[in-house]
Each structure stands twice: as structure tokens, then as C-alpha cells.
N, C-alpha and C positions, 0 to 999 in steps of 0.2 A: 483525102486530106493529108497534106504533108506538113509536119511540124518540125521546125529547126529548134533544137534544145541546146542552148549554150551553157556549158559547164565552165567553171573557172579552175579546173584542175588539169594537169598535164597527162595526156593519154599514155605516155610511156611510164610515168611514175606511178600513176593510179589506174592502170589498165583494167584491173579486176573490178574496181568500182564502176568505171564507165560501162564496162560490158554488162555488169549486173544491173545498172540503172537502165540501160537501153532495153535489156530483156524484160525488166519489170514493167517499164512504161508501155512497151508494145503488148505485153501480156494483159494489161488492164485497159488498153485503148479500145474505143468503140470500133466496130467493124468498118473497114475502109480507111482507118487512120493509121498512118505510118509516122513513127517518131525516130528522128536521127539525132544522136547525141554527139556533140563536138566538144573537144577539150580546148585548152588555151596554153600558149607558150609565150612567155613564162607564165606559170600558174599564179594564183593568188597566194604567194608564199611568205609575205610579210604583213601581218595583221595591222591595219591602220588605214587612215584616210587616203594617203597617197597611193597605196597599192590598190585600194578599192576604185579610185578614180582611174588609174591606168587600165585596170581590167574592164571597167565600164566603157572606156573609150575604145578598147579593142572589141568589145561586144557590139558597139555601134557599127564599127567597120564590118564585122561579121554579119550583122543584121542587114546592112545595105546589100551585101553580097547574097544573102539568103533570099531576099525579095527578088533580086535580079535572076536568081536561079529557079524561081517559081514556087518557093515554099508558100504555104497558105497562112502561116503564123510563126512568130518568133517568140520563144520562151526564154526569159532571163532565168536560167536555172541556178541562181545564186541568191540566197535569201535577202541579202542587203539591198538588192535591186539598184546598184549604182548606175546613174545615167538613164534610168527607166523612162523618165518623162522626155528626155532628149531623143531617145529611141522612138518613142511614140509619136513625136513630132516629125521624125525623119522618115518613118515607114508608113505606107498606106495599108499594109496588112496588119492584123491585130498583133499587139505586143503585150505579152503577159509577164508580170513579175511574180516570181515564186513567193516572195515575201508579201507583196500586196494581196495576192490571191489567198494565201494562207491566213493572213490577219482578218480579211473580210469574211472568210469561212468561219474562223474562230468566233467572230463577233456574233454569229447566229447560234452558237452553241453554249455560250455563257456570257456573263457580264464582265468578269474580271479575268484577264488573259495573262498567263505566265509564259515567258519565253525561256527556253533552254538553248543557249547558244554555245558555239564551240569554245570561245575564249572570252574572258571578261572584257577584253579590249573592244568588243563589239557592243557593249551595253549602251553607251551613249548613242551610237549610230542607230541601234534598234529603237530607242526612244524617239529619236528624230524621225525615223520612218513612221512610227505610230502617229506622231503629230502630223506629218505630211498627209497621211491617209485619213485623217480625221478621227483617229482612235487613241489619241494620246491619253485620255482619261480612262481608257479601258485596259490598257497594258499596265498592270499594277506591279509586275515582278519581272526581272530579267536576271538570269544567273548563268554563268559560264561554266562549261565542263572542264576547261583547262586542257583541251585536246588539240591536236593538229590533224589535218586530213590523213596523214600517214598512219595515225593510230587506228584507222578503220580498215587498212589494207588487208590484214589477216582475216578479219571477219568476212569481208567480201570475197576473199579467196577461198572460203569454205571452212574456216576454223570456227566451229560451233561454240567451243568454250570461250573464245574471244568475243563472239557475238553475245553470248549470255552475260559475260562480264560487262560489256558496253551497255546492254539493256539495264542491268542492275545499277550501273553507274548513273544512267539517265534517270531512272526512278528515284534514286537516292538524291539526285540534284533537284528533282521536281517536287518531291514530297514536302519539304519545308514551305514551298510556295503555296501548295494546296492547303497545308495546315494553317497558313496565314491568310487564306481567303481566296486564292486563285481557283476559279472553277472550270477553266479549260486551259490545257497546256499545248504549246506549239513548239516543236523542235525547230529552232531558228537556223536551219541549214538542211540542204538536201541530203548530206551525209547521214546525220542522225535520223532524218525523215525516212530515208530508204531503209535504215536499220529496223524501224518499227513497221515497215511496209507489209511484212508478212504476218503481222499480228492482227487478230480480229477482236474487236471490242476492247482494245487496249486502253487502260485507264491508269491513272496514278491516284490512288484513293478513289474518290467519286468523280474526278475530273477526266473527261475524255481527252485523248491526245490526237491532235490533227495530223494527218499524214500530208506533209507539205508537198511532196512529190506528186501525189495523186490529186491534191487540190489544184496545183498549177496546171497539170495536164487536162483535168476536166474543165477548168476555166478556159483553157485554150480551145478545146473542142467546142464549148458553148459559144464563144465569141466568133469563131469561124462560121458556125451554123447561123448565128444571129445576123452576121454580115451577109451571108448568102440569102437569108430569108427576106431582109428588108434594107440592105445596104446601111445598116446601123454602124456608125463609127464615132470616134471621139470628136469633140467640138474642135473644128478646124478654123474657127474664127477668132477664138481667144486663147483657150487653154493649150491647144496643140496645133498652132499655125504650121502648115507644112513647110519643110525646108525645100528651097528651090534647087534646081539642077546644079547651079554654080556652087552653092554652098556644099552640096554633096561631093562635087568634084574636088573642091579645095580640101575638104576633109580627107577624102580617100588618097589624094596625092600626099598629104602630110603623113598619113598612116603608112603608106607604102614605103616612104623613106625611113620612118621609124622602125617598122618591122624588119626592113633589110638590115638596119643597124643592130637590132636585137639578135638576129640570126647569125650575124658575123662575130658575135662575142664568143 
């Protein structure tokens, strides 16, 4: 099983993170599963709707290429899952959203879900996500850490004191939500998710903390296996009507021109 994992960070800027992520994912993958992590240029560098849309569009282009290259599954390794449904309608292989997989997993561990996101700018987007996935009334709290991807670089490069500081900051951010009734915590981002990946039985108060990186990977493996067992796939008659060859060609032509312009800047 080959899994294409799309991150929204630049491999040159956050190389230590991507290397750590790929090593971690392959370390917890089932026998016979290979995960390849890919970055993005430009990365998601301006928090907001327009940047999310642009990165989502680039992810669609990468997903089409991944399917053509023989990957068995595409993982949107970015919690906000921009353009997730568009991707699911475009590809015939399973498409997994890290945010969707993590929220669905959290819904089985507690009634009231608290999200710890990177920045307060994502609060409304996460609440819209929860509504889209049918969990709007279950996500009761969303709090931002006020960090950027660059704030994690030292921790993933091996600085244990920085890692400890980030873990403490995560707990400090989540504790008021737990005290206010949240009974399961989700790090709304692969960066903080990977940070707690090495912890066992990690909780804030009594609330378990979902490892979103692991949840996304295991969801991907499950759906590849289910598809192999019985050809189970999304509804192609209403929810995820397949994109035809011309639509894909038009999209990729547009993207090729746009990517060429970005690289020339």
C-alpha cells in the first residue's frame, strides 16, 4: 500500500518537520504500508481563507498526479481539509482528510470536543468544518495557540527543551476548555499532533488527546483495505459525482500555468 501524504509546508523551510513526520508515519504504519510525505511551494504562509483555498487547489493538482503515479490513497495532511470534497470527487482512490478523520475519531471518545489550533484565525473555519461533517454541536470549544509552523522547527530538529515548552503550552491552552466541559481534545493541526505523537496515554485533565497524524494514517489504511475487500467507495451518483477527463485536463492546464508563474517569482 502506497500512501501520498500532502503537507502544506515547504520542504526547504521545514525540512526537519517533514523528515520527522515521514519517519513517524512509516514507524506506525502497518506492515506493507509505505507513506511518502510531500511539501508545498509556496506553503500555507498567510493564515486565512484565500491561502487555504490556494493550497487546497494545489493539493487537488497533486492528488491527480498521485493517482496517475499509482498511489493507493491520498491524505490531505492539513487539518482544515480545504477542497477535500472536490478531491474526493476527482480521484477514484480513497481521499482522507486529517481534520475529518480526527474529528470522527474524537466523536467516539467523548461528547464535547475541544480543538487546539495553531492560530485564532482558524476558529471560524474549524467550526464550519465541524458543521460540514455533522459534528457542529459536538465541537464546543476552539482555542488558538498563537503560533506559526516555524515555531515548531527547533522541537522537530531535536531541541527537547523547546518540545517540552510546546507541550506545556498546549496543555495550558487546553486546560480551560476541559474545565469548561470539553471531554476530548484534538490538536487541530499535524504540527501539534506530531508533537504529542510520542506520548502514551496523553491527557489534559481527564480528557484524552487525539493524535491527528495517527488518526489520519490509520483511516487511510482502513479505507484502502475496505476498498480492496469489497470495492467500497463514496457515493458517485450524488455526493461525489466523478470529474470527467476533460474537467481534469482543464484543471491541470490551468494549474500548470499558475505553478510556472509562482516558480518564476
